N, C-alpha and C positions, 0 to 999 in steps of 0.2 A: 556658403558664400555670404559676404557681408552686404549690408544694405547699400553701401556706396557702389559696390561693383554691380549690383542689380540695376542701378540707374541706367547703365549703358546697354543699349540694345545691341545684340551681337552683330547684326548686319551693318549697322551704322558704325560700330566700333572698328570692324575690319576695314571698312572703307576709309575711315578716318586715319588709321595708322598706316595705310597702304598708299594714300595719296602722296605722290612725289612732289607736289607743289603746294602744300597746304600750310606752310609755316612762315611766320615772321616776315611778311612782305611789306616793303615801304614803296610808296609811289614816288617816282622822280618827277621833275618839272615837265618832262616831255610826255608824261602819261605812262611810260614803261614801268615795269616793276623790278625791284632788285631785293635781294635778301638782306634783312637786318641780321648781323651775324654776331660772333662772340665779342664780348667786351670785357677787358681786364685792364688793370692799372698800367699806365705807360711810364710811371715813375720808377725809380730804383727800388730794390727790394727793401731798403730801410724805411720806406714810406709807412709801413704798418706800425713801425715803432715811433714815428714822428709825432702822431697825435697825442698818445699818452705822455710823451716826453715834453711836448709844448705845454700841455695842461699842468704837468707836475711843476715845471719851472715857473709858470704864471702864478699858480697858487702859492708856491714857496715865496714869491715876491709880494704876495698880497694884492695882486693886480686884477681888475675886472677885465672881462673880455673886451668891453667897449674901449677901454683905455689902451690896451695893447693893439687892438685893431686900428685905432686912430694913429698911433705911432708908426704902424707898419704901412698905413695907407691902403688898408683893405676894409671890407665891411665886417661887422660883427658876425653876420651870418656865415661869411666865408671862414672866419676863424673858428666858429663852432663846428663847421664841417671838417676842418683840418683836425680838430681835436677828437672828433668821432671817427676819423679814418675815411670819411667820404670824399675828401679832396687830397690831391697830390700837390706838391710844391715845386715851383720852378727854382732854378739856381739863385736868382735874385731874391726870391722870397725866403729861401733858406738862410741866405746871408743876412736878411733882415731880422730873422729870429735870433741869429747869433748876436747881432747888435743890440736888439731891444731887450732880450731876455737873458743874454749872457750864456746861452747854451754852447758848450764846446763844439767847434766846427766839425770835428771828426764824428760827433754823435749824430750829425745831420748829413753825413756822407760827403762832406766837403774836403776831407783830407785823405781820401782813399778809403776803401772798405776796411772796417775794423776786423782784425783777426782775433781768434780765441786765445792766442798766445804770442810770444815774441817771435819775430822773424828769425829763422835759423841763420847762424853765421855761415857764410859761404867762404871758406878759408882760402881757396885758390881759384884761379881763373877757370880751371877745368871743372871744378865743382859748380861754380856759378853758371858756366855754360850748360852743363848737364841738367841742372835744376831748371834753368830758364827754358831750355828746349822742352823739358817734360811739362812745365806749366802751360806753355803755348799749345802743345799737343793735347793736353787735357781740356783746355778751353775750347779748342777746335772740336774735340769729341763732343762736348756738351752742346755745341752749336749745330751739330750735324748728326745727331743720333738717329733721326728718322731716315735720312738717306743711307747712313751706314747700316741701319737695320735691314733695309731693302737689299743691299749688297750682300749682307750676311745670309739672307734667305736664299739668294742665288748660290752661295757657297754650299749651303746645306740642302741643295735641291733634291737630294735623295730621300730626305725625311718627309714627314707629313705636315705641310703648312696649313694653317687656318687661312682660308681664302681671304685675300685683300688685307692681310696683316703680316707682321714680321714675327709671328709666333709659330713654332714647330712643336709637334706632339709625338709622343711615343705610342706604341701599340696599346690600344684600349685605354689611353689616357683621356679621351673625350667620350662623354656619354652620348648615346643615340638621341636622347631627349633629356631635358632638365630633370635632375634627381633631387628630391626633397632633402634639404640639408640634414635633417635629423635622422635620415635613414642610412647615412654614411658612417660606418663604424671605424673608429680610430684605435690603433694599438700602439703603445709606447714601450720601447725597449731601451732602458737607460744604461746598458752595458757599453763600454767603449767600442767604437766602430772605426777601424782604420780607413784612411783614404790614401790611394796611391799617388794622387796628384794634389798638391797644395798651393801651387802658384809660386813656390820658392825655387822651382827648377831652373837650371842654368839658361834655358831658352828664354826665360823672362827677363834676364839681365838687361837687355837693351831697353826695356820699358820700366826699369827700376833705376831712378837717377842716383847719382853719387851721394852717399851720406858723408863720406870722408874722401880725401884724394885717393885712397886705396881700396875703398869698399862701397858697394851700392847698398841702398836700403834693402833690408832683408825681405820685406814683403811689400806688395803694392799698397796695402792699407797703411803701413807705417809712412810711406811717402805722402799719401794723402793727408795723414794726420799732421805731418810736420810742414808740408809745403802748400797745401791748398785745402785746409779743413773747412768743411761746411759746418753750419751751426749745430746740426744734429749728427753726431758721429761718435758712437761708442759701441764697443763690442759687447753684446748681450747674449745670454744663452738663447738658442733658437732650436726649433724642431727640424730634424734632418729627415728627409724622405728616404725610406729604405725599400719600398715596394708596395704593390697593390694598386688599385685603381678605383675611380668613382663608379665604374661599371660593375665592380664586384658585388656590392659596394663596400670595400674595406681597404683602408690605407694604413701602412706601417711606418712608424717614425722612430728615430733615435734622437740623440742630442748632439749639438755642435755649437759653434760660436758665430756670430754675425760676420766677423771679419774673415772667417773661413770662406764665406761667400764672396766678399769684396776682393780677396786676394786672387780669386780665379776669374770671377765675372767681369770686374772692371779692368783687370789686366787684359782679358781677351778683347774687350772693346777698345782699349788704348792701343793694343797691337794693331788692330785694323785701322784705327784712325791715323796712326803714325805712318802706316804703309800707303795711305791714300791721300793725305792732306796736300801733297804737292801737285795733285791733279793729273799725274801721269798715268794713274790706274783708273780705268773707266768701268771695268766689269770684274766679276769674281774670278773668271777664268785666268786673268792676268795675275791674280794673287797666289796662284798655286806655287808652293815653294817659298813664299815670302811671309807666311804666318806659321812659324814653327810651333808656337804654343797651342794654337787652335788645332793644328794637325796632331799634336801630341795627345790631345783630349780623347781622340778616337770616338767611340760611341757616346754621344752626348747624353744619352738616356741611361747609361750604366751607373746605377746608384752606388756601386761599390768602388768605382774608379775615383770618384771625387765626391765631395760633400754637396749634395743637392739640397739646398735650404730654401724652401718655398716661402713666398709671400702669399697673402690673401688679397685679391683684388675684387672689389664688389661694385657692380653696377647698381646704383640706387635709382629705382624708377618710381616716380610719384604718379599714382593712378588718379587723375583728376576726374571730376564729374563731367559727363558729356554736356555740351559739345567741346569743352576744353580738351586739348591734346594731352596724352601722357607726356611726362618730361623726365629727364634724368640729369644727375649732377655731374659736372665736369670740373676738373682741377688743373691749375697750372703749377708745375713743380719747379720751384725756384732753385736754380743751380747754386746759389749762395747758401742754401739751407739744407739741401739733401745731397747724398753721395751717389744715388742711383736714379736712373730714369730722369735726369735733370734737364731742365730747359725745354720740356715738352708737356703736352696735355696728357691727362689720365683720368679715368673715371674715379669716383670717390665714394667711400673711403678705400684706402689701400694701405697695407702695412705688413710687416714681417709676421710670420706665424711663430710666435715666441712667448715664453712665460713673461709675466708682467714685471718680474724682478729676478735677481740671482738666487733668491731663497729657495731651498729645497722643496718647501711645501707648495710653491707656485707651479712647479713642473706638472703636477697632476691637476691642481685646481684650475689652471688656465689651459689645459690640454683639450681644447674644444674649438671648433671652427666658429660656432655661434658666439661664444664668449669673446673671442678675438675680434669678431666683426663689431660687436656692441662696444668694446673698448675703443675701436677706431671711430665709430660713430660719435662717441663722446668727445674724442680729441679733435677730429677733423671737421665735424659739422657744428659742434657746440662750443669749440674752443676751450674745452676744459683741460686742466693739466694732465699730462701723461702719467700713467701709473709707472713710476720709475724705481720701484724698490725701496722707497722711503718708509713704507709701512712695516710694522713688526708682526703683521698677521696677514693671512691670505685675503683677497678681495671677497667680501660677503655678497656674492652675486644675488642671492635670494632676497636680500634687503636693500639692494641698490635700486633707487627709484627708476632710473632709466631702464635698467634691465627688467624691472617689474612691468613698466609701461609697454616695452616692446614685446615682452613675453606674453602679456595679456592680449595684445593686438594679434600676436601670432596664434594664440589659442582661439581667438574669435574669428580667424580667417581674414582679418583686416590687414595682415602682413604675412607674406609668404617668402620663404628663403629657399634658394635652389643652388646646387652645384652643377656647373656645366662641364667640368673636367680640369685638367692640369696641362700646362705647356711650358715651353722654354722660349724666352726671348732669343731670337737667332743671333743678335749682336753680342749679348753677354752670356748666353746659355744659363741665365738665372731663371729659376722655376717660379711659377705662380699658380695657385689654386684659383680657378675662375668661378665667381659666384654672382648671383643676382638676388636682390631683395626688392620686392614689389610692395609698396605701401599705399593704402587707401588715403585719399586726400585729407579726410578729417583727422586721421592719426598723424599724418605727416605735419599738418598745420599745428597740431597740438604739441608734438614732440620737437619738430625741427623747423618750425616757422621762423625761429630766430637764428637760422643758419648763419654762421659768421662768414664774412667775406674773406678775411685773411686768417690762416692758421699757421702752425709751426713749420709746415712744409711748403707753403706757397699760397695760392689764391684760388678760391672757388669762383669760377667764371660765371659772369652774368651773360644774358642773351638779350640783345636789343636794348630796350629800356627796362627790362625786368630786373629783379633782385637775384642774389645768389640762390635763395631758396626756390625761386621759380624754375630754375634749371633750364635745360635745352630741350626743345620739343623732340619727342621720340617719334619721328616721322622718317619716311624713306629719304626725303630730301636732306634732312639734317644728318642722318646716318651716312648717306653717300658722301656728303661733303666732308665730314670728319674723316672717314676712312680713306678717301681719295685725295684730299687736298690739304689736310692739316697734319702737323707733327704730333702724332699720337703714340703713346707708349704701347708696345706690342700687347701686353696683357689687357690693357683697357680697350684696345682695338678689337681684340678677340672676344672680350665680354660683350662689346657692343654688336659685333657681327653675329655672334652666336645667339644673343638675346633676340636680335631682329629675326634671325632664321626661325627661332622657336617661340616667337611672340604669341602665337595662338595658345600654346601650352602654358606659357607663363601667365597669361591673363584670363585663362578659363576658370 
């Protein structure tokens, strides 16, 4: 056990993390208390790009901050905060930057959201109507994933749900207690593995809009790519679950492509959204017979019937010195930047279980839960570029400083990593391996003290007046509020609920 963990007396610690009313209280004027809660940007998703853009244009014109601030009618301090990403801009302020610095209006979100490619030609009224209806349905889906997830749990009532979440699990998919990450053996079979269902079946035609007057898009992913592309959307090799469990502890995998997952999971979610968005359906029972693709899936845990391609979701717990409460990191997933679990909160980091590139050597080199988690830490907490296959050699994990730091902390007992199990989001039937990493405060401060607020997938959420690195208090009050009242991704909710259930094992 590390020195940091020895600081906390067991009795005091148990009382601390069990107290239902011990976090983030602010006093109101009448003396009553209310919770200071989650804080994230209220501005459009482009705000994280505004700061560097403003600075780039200002420097290109050879202007000082004071001069630009004067012309804009703001303080130099305000402009400095804009350039560092600490401030969001109003519509009038954006127009001011267009006028003073000559920044193109569309770069500041004033002419509609920029797309990654040209808008497709909608050659006929029928095509335009079909695509427009699909876009509206997808937007509604991203605004109501939490509610739709709860309805999907009712639909799959015969399965094993994780209490208070929209995650369902197969037999032996959850461990009785947290399993040390390194004890789970992984097996990889690179031979082709057929899938009976791909999302191109005729029952999905109603949720695949028209590509031409005579034909629908062949797959759901192709519709997303052409009609509503998020900023991160490419099909990469991914590890496909074939069998086994954390309890064994051995898991078997093959290979598939990321879009194989999108074509089924997002199509399932879209089908449910389209069937319920008019408000006439209030419960799952009324949906029977109206979700043909979901009914065609059959056993959602059958790894041979469809490609089950898991992500890895990690609850990162910062174990602070007593009397400070432990905390965990929370993320808002920007629907303009991601294709799955969009518009809701999730724990962080979270990412697909996949090789870092299409190169053959990366299939084996990256086939590790821990290596995938470290890559996600690098990208989502430190804001470093994603490993995207641009290298001509495998990642040298042994010499990677971040990997060395976290590995050393793990060896010293200052960082522990666990697997809780695997489950399926009831809405999309997308799989996730549920993990927890507990980090002592000194290690966290050294490695992740400069946690970025914005990353490529969204925003790391602050709490009250704290910073992104401070996280959310890991207390009963915070856990209850997130699970019961906030739109939280099913895997993140399951990580949080199970970690709270097993908190004594995780922190011993």
